[in-house]
N, C-alpha and C positions, 0 to 999 in steps of 0.2 A: 504494500500500500504506500507507494512513493508519494511524498508530499510535494513533488515537483514534476513538471512535465519534461524536464531536461534529461532525466535518467540518472543524474548524479545523486548519490545517496550518502547519508551520514549516520553512523551508528555510535551509540554511547555505551562504552564498556564500564560497568559498575563493579568495583572491586569487592570481592566477598571476604577479604581479609579484615581482621581487626588488629591494630598494632599500636605502638606507643603514640603515633600521631593521631589516632582516633580514639584514644582512651580505651583501647582494647575492645571496642565495639565494632562489629562488622560494618564496613563503610556502606555496603549496599543497603543495610537496614536504615541507616541515617538518610541515604539518598532517596530511598523509597518514601520517606516521610517528608523530606524538606526540599528535594531537588527534582526528582523525576516527575512528579505531578505537573510541573511546569515545562521542563525541557522536552518531554516526550511529545509536546505539541509541535515541536519543530524537527526533532530527530526522527529518522525512519526506522531505526532498529535498536534493540537493546541486547547487549551481549554479556554473558556471565562465563568466567573462566572455570575450567574443570581441573581442579587439583583437590587433594584431600587434606593437605596442611600447607602452611605458609613457607616463606623463604627466609625469615629471620629466626624465629623460634617455633618449634613444633607446638608449644603450648599456646601460641597466638590463635585466637578464634579464626576459623576458616570454614565457611559454609559449603555444603555439598551442592554441586552445580545443578543437577536435575531438579532437586527440591526447590532451590532458590529461583530458577527460571520459571517454574510452574507457578510459584507464589507471585512473581512479577507479572506473569501472563494475566492473572486474574485482576491485578491492580491497574494495569495499563493496557487498555484494549485498542490503542491506536498506533502500536508499533509492532514490527516484526520481531521475532525472538530467535536468538541463536546462541549456542555455546562457543566458547573461544579456547580451544576446541576440545571436544571429547577425545580422550585417549582410547583407542580401539581396544586395548587390552583390559580396560576396567570393567566392561560389561559384556556378557555374551551377546552376539549379534542378534539372535532371535528376540531376546528380552529388549535389546536396544530398539529394534524395529517396532515392537509392541508399544513401548513407552512413547516413541516418536509419533506413531499413528494416533495414540490417545491424546497427546498434547496438541497435535494438529487438529483433531476433531474438536477438542474443548476450546481451542483458541480461534476457531473459525478460520483455519487456513493460514495462520500467521507464523508457523514454525519453520525454521530452517535447520536442517541437521548439519551442524558444524562438527567435523571430526578429523582426526589425524592419526598418525602412527604411534604417537606417544614418544616421550624422550627422557622422562625423569626416572632413571633406573632405580634410585634409592626409594622412591615412592612406590613403584611397582613391587619391589621386593619386600618393603615394610608391610604391605597388605596381602602378601602371599601370592602375587601374580607373577607369572613367568615374564621374563624380559629378553626375548630372543634378539638376534642380530637385526639391524635395520632392514635388510632385504626381506627377512621373514615377516617383520611387523608390517611392512608395506603390502606384502602378499596377503596377510591376514586382513588388512584394511580393505583391499579390493574385494575380497570375498565377503566381508561384512556389508559393504555397500551393495553388492549384488543381492545378498539375502534381504536387506531392507527393501530394495525396490521390488523384489518378488513378493514379499509379504504385504507390501502396500497396494499391490495391484491384482493379486491372484487369491482366490478363495481356498485353494489347496496347493500351496507352494511347496516345492521340493528342491533341495540343493545338496549336492554331494561334492564338496571341495576337498582340498588337501588339508585344510585346518578345521573347517566347520561343516556341519551337516544339519539339514532340517528335513522333516518328513511330515508334511501337512501342517506346518506351524502357522496357523491362521492368525491374522491380526484384525479381527472385525471390530468396528465397522470399517470396511474398505473406504478410505477417504476419497472425497471428490477431487481434491487437489493433492497430488503427490508432493511431499516436502522437497524443496530444492536441497541439494547436497553441497555444502561448502567444505572443501578440503583445505586444511591449513598445512602448508609445507613450503620450505625454502630449498629443499634438496634438488640439486640440478641433475643428478644422475638417475634417481628413482622417483622422488616425490613429485616433481613437476610433471614428468611424463605421465604419472598416474593421474594427476589432476586433469591433465589434458584429455585423458581417456574417459574419466568418470565424473568430473565435477560440473556442477552448474555454476558454482562460485569458487574462485581460487583466492585464498587469503595467504598473504605473507606479511612479514613484519619489517617495518622501516628501521634500518640500522644507521641512517644518516649518510648513506652512500648512494647517490643517484646512479652512478655508473654500474654498481652492483645490481641495483634494482632493474636497470635497463637490460642488463645481461640476462637476468632471470625472465624478464618479460619476453625477450627475444627467443629464449629457449621454449617458453610456453607457446609462443606463436608457431614455432617450428614443429613442436610436438602436436599441436592442434591440427596442423596440416597433415602430419604423418598419420594421425588417427582418423582423418577424413571428416573432421569437424570444422565448423565455421568459427571465426573470431566472435561472432554474435552469440554463440552457444554458451559462452562462459563469461561471467561477470568478474572483473579483476578488482580485488579488494585488498586494502592495505591497512594494517594496524599501526597506529602512532601513539606512543606514550609521551605526553607532553602537557604541561600545565596550561590552563586557560590563559589567554593573553589579558594583561591588565593595563597596558599602555598602548598608545597609537603606534609606537614603534614595534611593539610585539605583535599587534594586529597586522601591520604591514608585512612583517617577516613571516608570520604564520600563513597569511593569505597568499603571499608570493610562493612559498613552498608548496602549498596545496595546489595552486594554479599550475605550477610546473609539473606536479605529479599527475594532474588531470591530463595535461598535454602528453604525458608519457603513457596514458591509457588507463589510469586508475579511475574506477567508477563508483566505488563504495569505500569510504573512509571509516575505520573503526577506531574510535578515539578514547584513550584512557587518560582522563584529566586528573587522576589521582583522587584527592580528597578536598574539593572545594567546599566552603562553608555554607554558601547560599546559592540558590538558583540564579540570583541576579548576576553572579559572577560570570555566567554563561552568556549574558546579553550581548557583550561586545563581540564575542565569537559568532553568535547567531546572526546579528545584524550586519556586521562588517566583514565577516569572512564567509559564512555559509550562504547567506542570501545572495551576495554578489556573484559567488561562484555558481550557484544554481541558475542565475539569470544570464 
């Protein structure tokens, strides 16, 4: 449900962590009360990270992604919903497909399945999950995506893969609109080619290097052609972690950067602004960066 006819989209990533800068209360909880009721009128999508514990101390509060996104879905009916991004090894594919179809049904078609091969080995092992080599995790990811699409579209789906099998694992009700699949990856050898074959949305992370991003984009374009797909088949998405601008100089700098990235082909920005105190802090960005870029 884009809020613009240009096709350029903006997502708000709400942190699920609570740390010393938020008095150890999950930031998303505060944002749901004080910030998201306002900013979701202008943003197109809401994103929640998928990890089980934080990056400073394990004792810091850190909310589970599926539960949190479902909670947000009920609170904010005017944005699309996506995880950033689910680790394929954290949930069996058939369960994942059932959860996704349920949230797609309950949210009236606003769910995007954001998923990747996973990367945080210590977290996998802490929770008793296997953490195979990258090439294996990406093969598992491709099978999981195939299972999801089968379960979303068929009444009696079967799949016999190298890693996963289903035998009539139905996911009723079959949804009217199949959730788009966003694959989060920066890997040039395995990940981006997989996204070119399977993704509706490709998400990567801004590392401050435009040349590196251009290289990855060009690999994606080449792999799309190799897969027999059109550039229009995949939306290019980029995550940026950066504080909201507070001054005219910061506004100009942020707007210039995003404008250059739009020129490079980015169509959906996923923005992690950290822990702003008020919704009004987003006004400069919305009025002087987002709206001019949309127009």
